[in-house]
C-alpha positions in Angstrom: 95.0 118.2 133.0 91.7 120.0 133.0 90.7 123.3 131.4 87.9 125.8 132.2 85.1 125.7 129.7 82.8 128.4 128.3 80.2 127.2 130.8 82.3 127.9 133.8 82.9 124.2 134.5 86.0 122.2 133.7 86.7 119.4 131.2 89.7 117.3 130.5 91.9 118.9 127.8 92.4 115.6 125.9 88.6 115.1 125.6 88.2 118.7 124.5 90.8 118.3 121.7 89.6 114.9 120.6 86.0 116.2 120.3 87.1 119.2 118.4 88.7 117.0 115.8 85.9 114.4 115.6 83.0 116.8 115.1 84.7 118.1 111.9 84.8 114.7 110.3 81.6 113.1 111.7 78.1 113.7 110.4 76.8 113.4 113.9 78.6 113.7 117.2 76.6 112.3 120.1 77.2 113.1 123.8 75.0 110.9 125.9 75.1 110.9 129.7 72.9 111.3 132.7 72.1 114.7 134.1 74.9 116.8 135.4 77.9 115.3 133.6 78.8 118.5 131.9 77.4 117.8 128.5 76.2 121.4 128.0 79.6 122.8 129.1 81.4 120.5 126.7 79.3 121.4 123.8 79.6 125.1 124.6 83.4 124.9 124.6 83.4 123.0 121.3 81.2 125.6 119.8 83.5 128.4 121.2 86.5 126.8 119.6 84.8 126.5 116.2 83.6 130.1 116.3 87.1 131.3 117.4 88.4 129.5 114.3 86.0 131.3 112.0 83.5 128.4 111.6 79.8 128.8 111.6 78.4 127.1 114.7 74.8 127.6 115.7 73.4 126.6 119.1 69.9 125.2 119.1 68.4 125.4 122.6 65.8 122.7 123.1 63.3 123.2 125.8 60.4 121.2 127.2 57.9 123.7 125.9 58.8 123.0 122.3 55.9 120.7 121.5 55.4 121.3 117.8 57.7 121.2 114.8 57.0 124.9 114.3 58.2 125.6 117.8 61.4 123.7 117.0 62.0 125.5 113.8 61.4 128.9 115.3 64.2 128.1 117.7 66.4 126.8 114.9 65.9 129.9 112.7 66.8 132.1 115.7 70.0 130.1 116.3 71.0 130.2 112.6 70.3 134.0 112.5 72.5 134.5 115.6 75.5 133.2 113.6 74.8 135.3 110.6 73.0 132.7 108.4 70.5 134.4 106.0 67.2 132.8 107.0 64.7 135.0 105.1 63.5 132.0 103.1 62.7 130.0 106.3 61.0 133.0 107.9 58.9 133.5 104.8 57.9 129.8 104.9 56.9 130.0 108.6 54.8 133.1 107.9 53.0 131.5 105.0 49.6 130.2 106.3 49.3 126.5 106.0 52.7 126.0 104.2 55.0 125.6 107.2 54.7 121.8 107.6 57.6 119.9 109.3 58.7 118.3 106.0 58.5 121.6 104.1 60.7 123.3 106.8 63.1 120.3 106.8 63.6 120.5 103.0 63.9 124.3 103.1 66.5 124.1 105.9 68.5 121.4 104.2 68.5 123.4 100.9 69.6 126.6 102.9 72.5 124.8 104.5 73.6 123.1 101.3 73.8 126.5 99.7 76.4 127.7 102.1 80.0 127.6 100.9 81.5 126.5 104.2 80.9 123.8 106.9 78.0 124.4 109.3 77.9 123.0 112.8 74.5 122.7 114.6 74.8 122.2 118.4 71.7 120.8 120.2 71.5 120.4 123.9 68.9 118.5 125.9 67.7 116.5 122.9 65.9 114.2 125.3 63.3 116.9 126.0 61.9 116.3 122.5 61.1 112.6 123.1 57.4 111.8 122.7 56.6 115.2 121.4 55.3 116.1 117.9 58.6 117.9 117.3 60.7 114.8 117.8 60.0 113.3 114.4 60.7 116.7 112.7 64.1 116.9 114.5 65.2 113.5 113.4 64.0 114.1 109.9 66.2 117.2 109.8 69.2 115.2 111.0 68.7 112.5 108.3 68.5 115.2 105.6 71.5 117.3 106.6 73.7 118.1 103.5 77.3 116.9 103.5 78.6 120.3 104.6 76.5 120.2 107.8 77.5 118.5 111.1 75.2 118.0 114.1 76.5 117.8 117.7 73.9 116.4 120.1 73.7 116.2 123.9 71.1 113.9 125.4 70.3 111.9 128.5 68.7 109.1 126.6 69.6 107.3 123.4 68.0 109.1 120.5 65.7 107.4 117.9 68.4 107.5 115.2 69.8 104.6 113.2 73.0 104.6 115.3 74.2 101.2 114.0 74.0 102.4 110.4 75.8 105.7 111.3 78.6 103.7 113.1 79.0 101.3 110.1 79.4 104.3 107.8 81.9 106.0 110.1 79.6 109.0 110.4 79.1 108.9 114.2 81.4 110.1 117.0 80.2 109.1 120.5 80.9 110.3 124.0 79.4 108.6 127.0 79.3 109.2 130.8 82.6 107.3 131.1 84.2 109.9 128.8 82.9 112.8 130.9 83.4 111.3 134.4 86.1 113.1 136.5 88.9 110.9 137.9 89.9 111.5 141.5 93.0 113.4 140.3 90.8 115.7 138.1 88.4 116.3 141.0 91.3 117.3 143.2 92.5 119.8 140.5 89.0 121.2 140.2 88.6 121.8 143.9 92.1 123.4 144.1 91.1 125.8 141.3 87.8 126.5 143.2 89.8 127.6 146.3 89.5 124.5 148.4 93.2 123.8 148.7 92.9 123.1 152.4 90.8 119.9 152.0 92.6 116.7 152.7 93.2 114.2 149.9 91.0 111.8 151.8 88.1 114.2 152.0 88.4 115.1 148.3 88.6 111.4 147.3 85.5 110.7 149.4 83.6 113.5 147.7 84.8 112.3 144.3 83.9 108.7 145.2 80.4 109.6 146.4 79.7 111.7 143.4 81.1 109.1 141.1 82.9 111.7 139.1 79.6 113.5 138.4 80.7 117.0 137.4 77.6 118.8 138.6 77.8 117.0 142.0 81.4 118.1 142.3 80.5 121.7 141.3 77.6 121.9 143.7 79.8 120.4 146.4 82.4 123.1 145.7 79.7 125.8 146.0 78.3 124.3 149.2 81.8 124.1 150.8 82.2 127.8 150.8 82.1 128.7 154.5 81.2 125.2 155.5 83.4 122.5 157.1 84.0 119.4 154.9 82.8 117.2 157.8 79.2 118.5 157.6 79.1 117.3 153.9 80.5 113.9 154.6 78.3 112.5 157.3 78.0 108.7 156.9 74.2 108.8 156.7 74.4 110.8 153.4 73.7 108.7 150.4 76.2 108.9 147.5 73.4 108.6 144.9 73.2 111.5 142.5 69.7 112.8 143.5 70.5 113.0 147.2 73.8 114.8 146.6 72.1 117.2 144.2 69.4 117.9 146.6 71.8 118.5 149.5 74.1 120.9 147.7 71.3 122.7 145.9 69.6 123.2 149.3 72.9 124.6 150.7 73.0 127.0 147.8 69.4 128.0 148.3 69.8 128.4 152.0 72.5 131.1 151.5 70.2 133.3 149.5 68.2 136.2 150.8 64.5 135.6 151.6 63.2 137.5 148.6 65.5 135.6 146.2 64.4 132.3 147.7 60.8 133.2 147.3 61.3 134.2 143.7 63.3 131.1 142.9 60.7 128.8 144.4 57.6 130.5 142.8 59.1 130.6 139.3 60.6 127.1 139.4 57.5 125.4 138.1 57.7 127.4 134.8 59.6 125.9 131.9 60.4 129.5 130.9 59.5 132.9 132.2 59.9 136.6 131.6 59.7 139.5 134.1 56.0 140.0 133.3 55.1 136.4 133.7 57.1 136.2 136.9 55.2 139.2 138.3 51.9 137.5 137.3 52.7 134.2 139.2 54.4 135.8 142.2 52.0 138.6 142.7 54.9 141.1 142.9 56.2 143.8 140.6 59.9 143.3 141.0 60.4 140.5 138.4 63.0 142.5 136.4 65.1 143.3 139.5 65.0 139.7 140.7 66.1 138.3 137.3 69.1 140.7 137.3 70.0 139.7 140.9 69.9 136.0 140.1 72.1 136.5 137.0 74.6 138.4 139.2 74.6 135.5 141.7 75.7 133.1 139.0 73.0 130.6 139.9 71.8 127.9 137.6 70.0 130.3 135.2 70.1 130.8 131.5 68.9 133.5 129.1 66.9 132.2 126.1 67.3 135.2 123.8 69.7 137.9 123.0 67.2 140.6 124.2 67.2 139.2 127.8 63.4 138.7 127.9 63.0 135.0 128.4 64.9 132.8 130.9 64.9 129.3 132.4 66.6 127.5 135.2 69.0 124.6 134.7 66.8 121.6 134.7 68.3 120.0 137.8 68.0 123.2 139.7 64.4 123.7 138.6 63.6 120.1 139.6 65.0 120.6 143.1 63.3 124.0 143.6 59.9 122.5 142.5 60.4 119.6 144.9 61.1 122.0 147.7 58.0 124.0 146.8 55.9 120.9 146.9 57.3 120.2 150.4 56.1 123.6 151.5 52.6 123.3 150.0 51.7 120.7 147.3 49.1 123.1 145.9 51.5 125.9 145.0 53.1 124.5 141.9 49.8 123.6 140.2 48.4 127.0 141.2 51.5 128.8 139.7 51.2 126.8 136.4 47.4 127.6 136.3 48.2 131.3 136.7 50.8 131.0 133.9 48.3 129.3 131.7 45.9 132.3 132.1 48.7 134.7 131.5 49.8 133.0 128.2 46.2 132.8 127.0 45.8 136.5 127.5 48.9 137.0 125.4 47.5 134.9 122.6 50.1 132.1 123.2 47.6 129.2 123.2 50.3 126.5 123.0 52.0 127.6 126.2 48.5 128.2 127.8 47.7 124.6 126.9 51.0 123.2 128.1 50.8 125.0 131.5 47.2 123.9 132.0 48.3 120.3 131.6 51.2 120.7 133.9 48.8 122.3 136.4 46.9 119.0 136.3 43.9 120.8 134.8 43.1 118.7 131.7 39.6 120.3 131.5 41.1 123.7 131.1 43.6 122.4 128.5 40.7 120.9 126.7 38.8 124.2 126.8 41.8 126.0 125.3 42.0 123.4 122.5 38.2 123.4 122.0 38.4 127.0 120.9 41.3 126.4 118.5 40.8 122.9 117.2 38.9 123.8 114.0 41.4 126.6 113.1 44.3 124.1 113.4 42.6 121.9 110.9 41.8 124.8 108.6 45.5 125.9 108.5 46.6 122.3 107.8 48.4 122.0 111.2 47.2 118.4 111.6 50.4 117.3 113.5 49.9 120.0 116.1 46.3 119.1 116.7 47.1 115.4 116.9 50.0 116.1 119.4 47.8 118.3 121.6 44.7 116.1 121.8 46.9 113.0 122.6 48.0 114.7 125.8 44.4 115.1 127.1 42.8 112.1 128.9 40.2 110.4 126.7 37.5 110.8 129.3 38.1 114.6 129.2 38.1 114.7 125.4 34.8 113.0 125.4 33.2 116.0 127.1 34.1 118.4 124.2 32.1 117.7 121.0 34.1 120.2 119.0 37.4 118.4 119.7 35.7 115.1 119.0 34.3 116.4 115.7 37.7 117.8 114.7 39.3 114.5 115.6 36.7 112.7 113.4 37.5 115.0 110.5 41.2 114.4 110.9 40.7 110.7 111.0 38.4 110.8 108.0 40.8 112.6 105.7 43.6 110.3 106.9 41.5 107.2 106.0 41.1 106.0 109.6 37.4 105.5 109.1 36.8 103.3 112.1 38.4 105.8 114.4 36.3 108.6 112.8 33.1 106.6 113.3 33.9 106.1 117.0 34.6 109.9 117.5 31.4 110.8 115.7 29.4 108.3 117.9 30.9 109.8 121.1 30.3 113.3 119.9 26.7 112.5 119.0 26.0 111.1 122.5 27.7 114.1 124.1 25.6 116.6 122.1 22.4 114.8 123.1 23.6 114.9 126.7 24.2 118.6 126.5 20.7 119.1 125.1 19.2 117.1 128.0 21.2 119.2 130.5 19.4 122.3 129.1 22.2 124.7 130.0 23.6 125.4 126.6 22.5 128.4 124.5 20.4 127.6 121.4 23.0 129.1 119.1 25.6 126.7 120.6 23.4 123.7 120.0 22.7 124.7 116.4 26.4 125.0 115.9 27.1 121.6 117.3 24.3 120.0 115.1 25.8 121.7 112.1 29.3 120.5 112.8 28.2 117.0 113.5 26.3 116.8 110.2 29.2 118.3 108.4 31.6 115.7 109.7 29.1 112.9 109.0 29.0 114.3 105.4 32.8 114.2 105.2 32.9 110.6 106.3 30.3 109.7 103.6 32.3 111.5 101.0 35.6 109.9 101.8 34.2 106.4 102.2 32.6 107.0 98.8 28.9 106.6 99.9 27.4 109.0 97.5 23.7 108.4 98.3 24.4 108.9 102.0 26.4 112.0 101.2 23.6 113.5 99.1 21.1 112.9 102.0 23.5 114.6 104.5 24.0 117.5 102.1 20.3 118.1 101.8 19.9 118.0 105.6 22.8 120.3 106.1 21.2 122.8 103.6 18.0 122.7 105.7 19.9 123.8 108.9 20.5 127.4 109.9 23.4 128.6 107.7 26.7 128.6 109.4 28.9 131.7 109.3 32.1 129.8 109.0 33.6 130.5 105.5 35.6 127.3 105.6 32.6 125.1 106.2 30.5 126.9 103.6 33.2 126.4 101.1 33.6 122.7 101.9 29.9 122.2 101.5 30.1 123.5 98.0 33.1 121.3 97.3 31.2 118.3 98.6 28.2 119.2 96.5 30.4 119.4 93.4 32.0 116.0 94.2 28.6 114.3 94.6 27.3 115.8 91.4 30.4 114.5 89.5 29.9 111.0 90.9 26.2 110.9 90.3 26.2 112.0 86.6 24.4 115.3 87.5 24.8 118.0 84.8 26.9 120.6 86.5 28.4 124.0 85.9 31.7 123.0 87.4 33.4 126.4 86.9 30.6 128.3 88.6 30.5 126.0 91.7 34.2 126.0 92.0 34.4 129.8 91.9 31.8 130.0 94.7 33.8 127.6 96.9 37.0 129.4 96.3 35.5 132.7 97.3 34.7 131.3 100.7 38.2 129.9 101.0 39.7 133.2 100.2 37.7 134.9 102.9 38.7 132.2 105.3 42.4 132.6 104.4 43.1 128.9 104.2 45.5 127.5 101.5 45.5 123.9 102.8 41.9 123.2 101.7 42.7 124.1 98.1 44.5 120.8 97.7 41.2 119.1 98.3 39.0 121.5 96.4 41.3 121.8 93.3 41.5 118.0 93.2 37.7 117.8 93.1 37.6 120.6 90.5 40.1 118.6 88.4 38.1 115.4 88.7 35.0 117.2 87.5 36.8 118.7 84.4 38.4 115.4 83.7 35.1 113.6 83.5 33.7 116.5 81.5 36.4 115.9 79.0 38.0 119.3 79.5 41.6 118.2 80.0 42.9 121.8 79.8 40.9 122.9 82.8 41.5 119.6 84.6 45.3 120.0 84.2 45.1 123.6 85.6 43.2 122.5 88.7 45.2 119.4 89.3 48.6 121.2 88.8 47.4 123.7 91.4 46.6 120.9 93.9 49.9 119.2 93.2 52.0 122.4 93.7 50.2 123.3 97.0 50.6 119.7 98.2 54.3 119.8 97.4 54.8 123.1 99.3 52.9 122.0 102.4 53.9 118.3 102.6 56.9 117.9 100.3 57.5 116.6 96.8 56.7 113.0 97.6 54.1 113.5 100.3 50.6 112.1 100.5 49.3 115.6 100.1 51.2 116.0 96.8 50.0 112.6 95.7 46.3 113.7 95.7 46.8 116.0 92.8 49.8 114.2 91.3 48.1 110.9 90.6 44.9 112.5 89.2 47.1 114.6 87.0 48.9 111.5 85.8 45.5 110.2 84.6 44.8 113.5 82.8 48.2 113.4 81.1 47.7 109.8 80.1 44.3 110.5 78.5 46.0 113.0 76.3 48.7 110.5 75.4 51.4 112.3 77.4 52.7 108.9 78.6 56.1 109.9 79.8 54.8 112.7 82.0 52.2 110.4 83.4 54.8 107.7 84.1 57.0 110.3 85.9 54.1 111.4 88.1 53.3 107.7 88.9 56.9 107.1 89.9 57.0 110.2 92.1 53.7 109.7 93.9 52.8 106.0 94.0 54.4 105.3 97.3 52.4 107.9 99.1 49.1 107.1 97.3 47.5 105.3 100.2 48.1 107.9 102.9 45.5 110.6 102.5 43.0 111.9 99.8 40.2 110.5 97.7 39.5 107.0 96.3 39.7 108.6 92.9 43.5 108.9 93.1 43.8 105.2 93.7 41.5 104.4 90.8 43.6 106.7 88.6 46.8 105.0 89.9 45.3 101.6 89.1 44.2 102.5 85.5 47.3 104.4 84.5 49.9 102.1 86.0 48.0 99.1 84.5 48.0 100.6 81.0 51.6 101.6 81.1 52.6 98.1 82.5 50.6 96.4 79.7 52.5 98.4 77.1 55.8 97.7 78.8 56.1 94.4 80.4 52.8 92.7 79.9 51.2 90.0 82.0 53.3 89.8 85.2 53.3 93.5 85.9 49.6 93.8 85.3 48.8 90.9 87.7 50.9 92.5 90.4 49.2 95.9 90.0 45.8 94.3 90.2 46.6 92.4 93.3 48.1 95.4 95.0 45.1 97.5 94.4 42.7 94.8 95.5 44.6 94.7 98.8 44.3 98.5 99.2 40.5 98.3 98.5 40.2 95.6 101.2 42.3 97.6 103.7 40.3 100.8 103.4 36.9 99.4 102.4 36.9 101.3 99.1 34.1 99.6 97.1 34.7 101.7 94.0 38.4 100.7 93.9 37.5 97.0 94.4 35.0 97.2 91.5 37.6 99.1 89.4 40.1 96.2 90.0 37.4 93.6 89.0 36.6 95.5 85.8 40.2 96.1 84.9 41.0 92.5 85.6 38.3 91.3 83.3 39.5 93.7 80.6 43.1 92.5 81.0 42.3 88.8 80.9 40.1 89.2 77.7 43.0 91.1 76.1 45.4 88.3 77.0 43.0 85.6 75.7 42.4 84.1 79.2 38.7 84.6 79.4 38.3 81.9 82.0 40.2 84.1 84.4 38.1 87.2 83.7 36.0 86.7 86.9 39.0 86.5 89.2 38.2 89.6 91.3 34.4 89.4 90.9 32.4 88.8 94.1 28.9 87.5 94.6 26.4 90.4 94.3 28.5 92.4 91.8 26.3 91.2 88.9 22.6 91.5 88.5 20.5 88.7 87.0 20.5 90.2 83.5 22.6 92.7 81.6 19.6 95.0 81.2 19.5 95.4 85.0 22.9 97.2 84.8 21.4 100.0 82.7 21.9 103.6 83.8 19.2 105.6 85.6 18.8 109.1 86.9 20.8 109.4 90.1 23.1 106.4 89.5 26.7 106.9 90.6 30.2 106.0 89.6 30.0 102.8 91.6 27.0 101.6 89.7 28.8 102.5 86.5 31.7 100.3 87.5 29.4 97.4 88.1 28.0 97.9 84.6 31.5 98.1 83.2 32.3 94.8 84.9 29.1 93.2 83.6 29.9 94.3 80.0 33.5 93.0 80.2 32.3 89.7 81.5 29.7 89.5 78.8 32.4 90.2 76.3 34.5 87.3 77.8 31.5 85.0 77.4 30.8 86.0 73.8 27.5 87.9 74.5 28.5 90.7 72.2 25.1 92.0 71.1 23.5 92.5 74.5 26.8 94.0 75.9 27.0 96.4 72.9 23.5 97.6 73.6 24.1 98.2 77.3 27.4 100.1 76.5 25.5 102.3 74.1 22.9 103.1 76.7 25.6 104.2 79.1 27.2 106.2 76.3 24.0 108.1 75.7 23.4 108.6 79.4 26.8 110.1 80.0 26.6 112.3 76.9 23.1 113.6 77.9 24.4 114.6 81.3 27.5 116.3 79.9 30.2 113.9 81.1 32.2 113.4 77.9 35.0 111.2 79.2 32.7 108.3 80.2 30.6 109.0 77.0 33.7 108.5 74.9 34.9 105.4 76.8 31.5 103.8 76.7 31.1 104.7 73.0 34.4 103.1 72.0 33.5 99.9 74.0 30.1 99.8 72.3 31.7 100.1 68.9 34.2 97.3 69.7 31.5 95.0 70.8 29.5 95.7 67.6 32.6 94.7 65.6 33.0 91.5 67.7 29.3 90.8 67.0 30.2 90.6 63.3 29.2 94.1 62.1 32.4 95.9 61.4 30.8 98.7 59.4 28.4 99.5 62.1 31.2 99.5 64.6 33.1 101.9 62.4 30.1 104.2 62.1 29.8 104.2 65.9 33.4 105.0 66.3 33.1 108.0 63.9 30.2 109.3 66.1 32.4 108.9 69.2 35.3 110.7 67.4 33.0 113.7 66.7 32.5 114.0 70.5 36.2 113.4 71.4 37.8 115.4 68.6 37.4 118.8 70.3 39.0 117.4 73.4 42.5 116.0 73.9 41.1 112.5 74.6 43.4 110.1 72.6 44.4 107.1 74.6 40.8 105.7 75.1 40.9 104.8 71.4 44.4 103.4 71.6 43.8 101.4 74.8 41.1 99.2 73.2 43.8 98.0 70.9 43.8 96.0 67.7 40.0 95.7 67.1 39.2 99.4 67.2 42.3 100.5 65.3 42.0 97.8 62.6 38.4 98.9 61.9 39.5 102.5 61.7 42.4 101.5 59.4 40.0 99.5 57.2 37.3 102.1 56.6 38.8 105.5 57.2 38.9 107.9 54.3 40.4 111.3 53.9 39.4 114.9 53.7 37.4 115.5 56.9 38.6 116.5 60.3 37.3 113.2 61.6 39.5 111.4 59.1 42.4 113.5 60.0 41.9 112.6 63.7 41.7 108.9 62.7 44.9 109.2 60.8 46.6 110.7 63.8 45.4 107.8 65.9 46.8 105.3 63.5 50.2 107.0 63.3 50.3 107.1 67.1 49.4 103.4 67.3 52.2 102.5 64.9 54.6 104.5 67.0 53.5 102.8 70.2 53.9 99.3 68.8 57.0 100.1 66.9 55.3 99.3 63.6 56.7 100.2 60.2 54.8 102.8 58.4 52.2 101.2 56.0 54.1 102.3 52.9 57.3 100.7 54.3 55.4 97.6 55.2 54.8 96.8 51.6 58.4 97.4 50.5 59.3 93.7 50.2 59.9 93.1 53.9 60.9 89.5 53.2 64.2 90.8 51.8 65.2 90.9 55.5 66.7 87.4 56.1 65.2 87.2 59.6 61.7 88.2 58.3 62.1 85.8 55.4 63.0 83.0 57.7 60.0 83.7 59.8 57.5 83.7 56.9 59.0 80.5 55.6 58.6 78.8 59.0 54.9 79.5 59.1 52.4 77.0 57.6 49.6 78.3 55.5 47.1 77.8 58.3 49.4 79.7 60.7 49.7 82.5 58.2 45.9 82.7 58.1 45.6 82.8 61.9 48.3 85.4 62.2 46.5 87.5 59.5 43.3 87.3 61.5 45.1 88.4 64.7 46.5 91.3 62.8 43.0 92.4 61.7 41.9 92.4 65.4 40.0 89.2 65.3 39.7 87.3 68.6 40.3 83.6 68.9 36.7 82.7 68.7 36.2 84.6 65.4 39.3 83.0 63.9 38.1 79.6 64.9 34.7 80.2 63.4 36.2 81.4 60.1 38.7 78.6 59.8 36.4 75.9 61.1 38.6 75.1 64.1 38.0 74.7 67.8 38.9 77.7 69.9 41.4 75.6 71.8 43.1 74.7 68.6 43.5 78.4 67.7 45.3 78.9 71.1 47.6 76.0 70.4 48.4 77.4 66.9 49.1 80.8 68.4 51.6 79.5 70.9 53.5 77.9 68.0 53.3 81.1 65.9 54.6 83.2 68.7 57.6 81.0 69.1 58.3 81.0 65.3 58.1 84.8 64.9 59.9 85.7 68.2 57.1 87.4 70.1 55.3 86.8 73.4 52.1 88.9 73.2 49.3 89.5 70.9 50.1 93.2 70.3 53.7 92.2 69.3 52.2 89.6 66.9 50.2 92.4 65.2 53.4 94.4 64.7 55.2 91.3 63.3 52.2 90.6 60.9 52.6 94.1 59.6 56.3 93.8 59.2 55.8 90.5 57.3 53.3 92.2 55.0 50.3 90.1 56.0 48.3 93.2 57.0 48.3 96.9 56.0 
């Protein structure tokens, strides 16, 4: 038996009941069938049953004009609002400039639904209309993040891009296909009887059912067409039984029965994906749009209202397709002309998305490009990168090549997304086009000046993000020589770039003043998205200046904005999150740093600056060395070397090489210190790596690598002198973090060179610089040598001595050492410790004591008159006897055994 549905069609009662049961227990119910099988009617009746039973069931209408995630979410919010769901939080997010990203809206919607104390059902018809559009990914992201109390019911012509196999395996998917929706001959006869065609013979009805193959829309259209018509005229042998032919035939029969003015209105509005009375008047040239809409509603034609106010409407897709085909038969130029008129109308209304879409459908890609040309920069300013990418992808490349502003916006987008080769191509095409425009001689001088400014700005951005500071400085100077631009966003980014270059080139800088100037421009522009980038640069500057308090404030701001716009674990959040991890680590806030690494490491290589990858490398390496030692460190080095090669980040590559050299020296494997070093990294002499005015962070890393390799080869004196020169250079220019790091390294090298007292004095001088800051871990990270010297010479009574005492306590806590007073309380009373000390030979005790005092293998060998290889052999035996695997653990054990203080 069949039953009438809410959509006016019919459906088998058993299917209706089975579906009502399944959608309550399934996470997703999928109805997939070709056009016209009654999917919409089935979903409408399921929804009606749920609402009648007191459930919350929203209907999300999906239309072909919904190009962007925001379009989709506007429709979703409207549907939730219609069933009484409080959506203020979603409306607020949509209204917040720059924050309404697809992921942010998905998370907010999931949280909203989870907060409801009852099941929620979301019905979505025509899901296939999203395929290939920017909104498709957002829709599937929403489905994947639905909370347990939410159920989605989808109708589509094509298989969706969901993990259907996984859903089936978990029992979370209910499926209905065309075979479930197809009418049997008996059901077709019942339908025709209900429609008033009781006089038809069983043979005629079976023939209609056979030719329509149970296609419900074909049956319904046949029923309409049979009104006042003999069955024989519909069943001529030359008529094909394929769906399109039957649809066209019956739709034409319907159209032919309408008055001339109705036919004209139907045909002239059919090319529109949606229309209002005003838009209908604009494309038809008449003034009776409201009356015609009312007449069509009364006729019950294939026509739907899109809102509760009765302003916007659309035709059933099949009916629209037929009408448009008929219009093309009358005059192929009519549909494009109507769409072009609609594009102009939407543009006047300020609806640029619809203006763009109708221009494309009118086969006017140049007009679509002109519309995007006016908006493209604003889209990037607001952070609506996905929308820009989706729009520009619909314009032919040859057309895009004629619009420099689009090309330059595309280059900027590709630059910040680390698609540097694509950015270079767009810049090259844009440059050629600008030169061609100049040769043509038709453009206004002001327009040409704007294009020159925009091109130089994008070229500057590419230099900044590819970490070419000398090129960036040249482009900044050239930009400053051009006529000032009145775009607040561009003026602000110029200052941010200037600040970034100054930081990287050791130029003494008033960070706070420059930052305030840039932010003033951003406030006037109204963009929030750009603050992720600016606040990260602000934080990098304060970090290198040694002001961790201000650095944390700026980086926490960047992190929070990134989270709001992109989501907690997005690439945008990772920009500030990884830099903040470095700042926390420098202040010895290790657990917080590790948590940030865990949260943001996966998205580190999506978008941002090379600095975040360098920070990720250093912090993850230090934490790994403290936790699991050699294997973890090797993996981290290899991973970051691969990232450096992928993106061409020279600074990251050199950071890997320098960190690898440091790691291998610490592990006593000096022969492996050059593993990541390439030809050309090192100058002929150490002196050639000295700092100079205008040198940058890349040059500093080369010097760091040179010093580490000199340390590995035992050239302590020259390495100490070079480190001291870098310390003085950084301190003179006001960058305290590198001054402290270089100062500690210089002191360590002095100790290794045999002058422990001089090394101690150098460390005290560095501590005087570091003490007002929160910089702690740079002292702890250099390990046993630095801490053993401080332990040996430190006194009491001064603030410097107090700082040293805090460092020693912290080092004890990190290594799990006993306090020094406890270490002398007869540790051999412990039977395990006693057994260990007994197992060591006198020479092994001497070697272990030397290790405890921070001496390297070469020093121990020289003191005991052994070969360095013999010391390594002894150490392996010692490690086995005392139950440790690493040098740092051996220091702890030596203290527990009472061998060192």
